[in-house]
C-alpha positions as a printed Julia matrix, in Angstrom:
146×3 Matrix{Float64}:
  15.92  -19.62    4.35
  13.85  -18.89    7.44
  10.67  -16.86    7.4
   9.98  -14.34   10.16
   6.33  -13.79   11.07
   4.9   -11.21   13.48
   1.57   -9.62   14.3
   1.7    -5.89   13.53
  -0.33   -2.7    13.76
  -0.45   -1.06   10.33
  -1.2     2.62    9.78
  -1.75    3.65    6.17
  -1.95    7.32    5.2
  -2.57    8.52    1.64
  -2.45   12.22    0.79
  -3.77   13.29   -2.61
  -3.29   16.66   -4.3
  -5.86   16.96   -7.1
  -5.25   20.31   -8.8
  -4.89   22.06   -5.42
  -7.72   20.13   -3.73
  -6.15   18.21   -0.84
  -7.46   14.91    0.48
  -6.01   12.93    3.39
  -7.11    9.39    4.28
  -5.67    7.46    7.22
  -6.63    3.98    8.37
  -5.29    1.6    11.0
  -5.41   -2.2    10.85
  -4.05   -5.24   12.67
  -2.3    -7.6    10.28
   0.66   -9.87    9.74
   4.26   -9.16    8.79
   6.46  -11.72    7.08
  10.12  -11.43    6.14
  11.68  -13.92    3.76
  15.05  -13.18    2.25
  15.06   -9.63    0.89
  11.27   -9.29    0.81
   8.86   -7.94    3.42
   5.18   -8.85    3.18
   2.24   -7.25    5.01
  -1.28   -8.69    4.98
  -4.46   -7.31    6.52
  -8.22   -7.2     6.08
 -10.1    -3.97    5.53
 -13.81   -3.9     6.4
 -15.94   -1.53    4.34
 -19.19   -0.27    5.88
 -19.56   -3.53    7.87
 -20.77   -5.27    4.69
 -17.68   -6.1     2.65
 -14.07   -7.11    3.14
 -10.99   -6.23    1.14
  -7.91   -8.42    1.56
  -4.65   -6.49    1.24
  -1.32   -8.1     0.35
   1.7    -5.76    0.2
   5.15   -6.9    -0.91
   8.13   -4.63   -0.29
  11.57   -5.0    -1.85
  14.47   -2.55   -2.12
  13.43   -1.19   -5.52
   9.72   -1.99   -5.77
   6.45   -2.23   -3.86
   3.3    -4.07   -4.91
  -0.16   -3.61   -3.35
  -2.7    -6.29   -4.21
  -6.31   -5.83   -3.1
  -9.01   -8.48   -3.54
 -12.63   -8.69   -2.46
 -15.25   -6.06   -3.24
 -12.49   -4.27   -5.18
  -9.66   -5.81   -7.18
  -6.33   -4.3    -8.23
  -2.6    -4.84   -8.19
  -0.73   -1.54   -8.06
   3.02   -1.73   -8.64
   5.5     0.97   -7.74
   9.03    1.2    -9.2
  11.02    4.42   -8.74
  11.17    6.57  -11.89
   8.95    4.18  -13.85
   5.39    4.12  -15.15
   3.22    1.11  -14.28
  -0.36    0.39  -15.28
  -3.23   -1.63  -13.84
  -6.99   -1.91  -13.78
  -8.91   -1.03  -10.61
 -12.18   -3.01  -10.53
 -14.99   -2.01   -8.17
 -18.75   -2.72   -7.96
 -19.58    0.21  -10.28
 -17.07   -0.56  -13.04
 -13.37   -0.4   -13.82
 -10.73    2.34  -13.98
  -7.47    2.29  -15.91
  -4.66    3.51  -13.63
  -1.34    4.82  -14.87
   1.14    5.35  -12.01
   4.47    7.19  -12.19
   6.52    6.56   -9.05
   8.83    9.41   -8.02
  10.47    7.86   -4.94
  10.28    4.84   -2.64
  11.91    4.76    0.79
  11.73    1.77    3.11
  12.93    0.93    6.59
  12.53   -2.7     7.62
  10.91   -3.79   10.84
  13.73   -3.55   13.38
  14.49   -4.52   16.97
  12.6    -1.43   18.14
   9.48   -2.91   16.54
   8.82   -0.41   13.74
   9.16   -0.17    9.99
   7.82    2.11    7.28
   7.43    2.69    3.55
   7.05    6.1     1.88
   5.99    6.31   -1.77
   5.64    9.55   -3.71
   3.8     9.05   -7.0
   1.39   10.48   -9.58
  -1.74    8.72  -10.9
  -3.85    9.23  -14.01
  -7.29    7.6   -13.88
  -8.77    6.79  -17.31
  -6.36    9.28  -18.93
  -7.53   12.28  -16.87
  -5.22   14.87  -15.33
  -2.64   13.36  -13.02
  -2.98   13.65   -9.26
  -0.02   13.69   -6.86
  -0.08   11.07   -4.09
   2.0    10.49   -0.98
   1.57    7.05    0.63
   3.01    6.51    4.11
   2.77    3.04    5.61
   3.92    2.46    9.2
   3.97   -0.96   10.78
   4.86   -1.79   14.35
   5.03   -5.1    16.15
   2.05   -5.66   18.43
   2.79   -6.33   22.1
   2.6   -10.05   22.82
   0.81   -9.6    26.14
């Protein structure tokens, strides 16, 4: 089975609704896209305040998505439609227990036009507190090879 590898521009947008308080975070990164069989993989580095790096490893399959972050923070967040998943988010100031209920996952693979995306609608409870609604939108587009 052949593996496809391409350099991509990744735009990640996360919208959070915390009891009516809206928060919107968008970041753009250059990373790598791999396709092997029925799985898409995205990897990229995230630089925090020019002092720390977070390595991101995202696996995408038809019915599940996994986001693994290592470096100054550590977590593996799994998304499966209509299921609850749990993980521990570790950061320099301590750890948080995360309970995630995934409402929906939609995915379009990288295509001949150079673009792909993932949309995930989910709710998160941190350390048992009130849940917050999240909408994650991840776009990835092949970088020009010029």
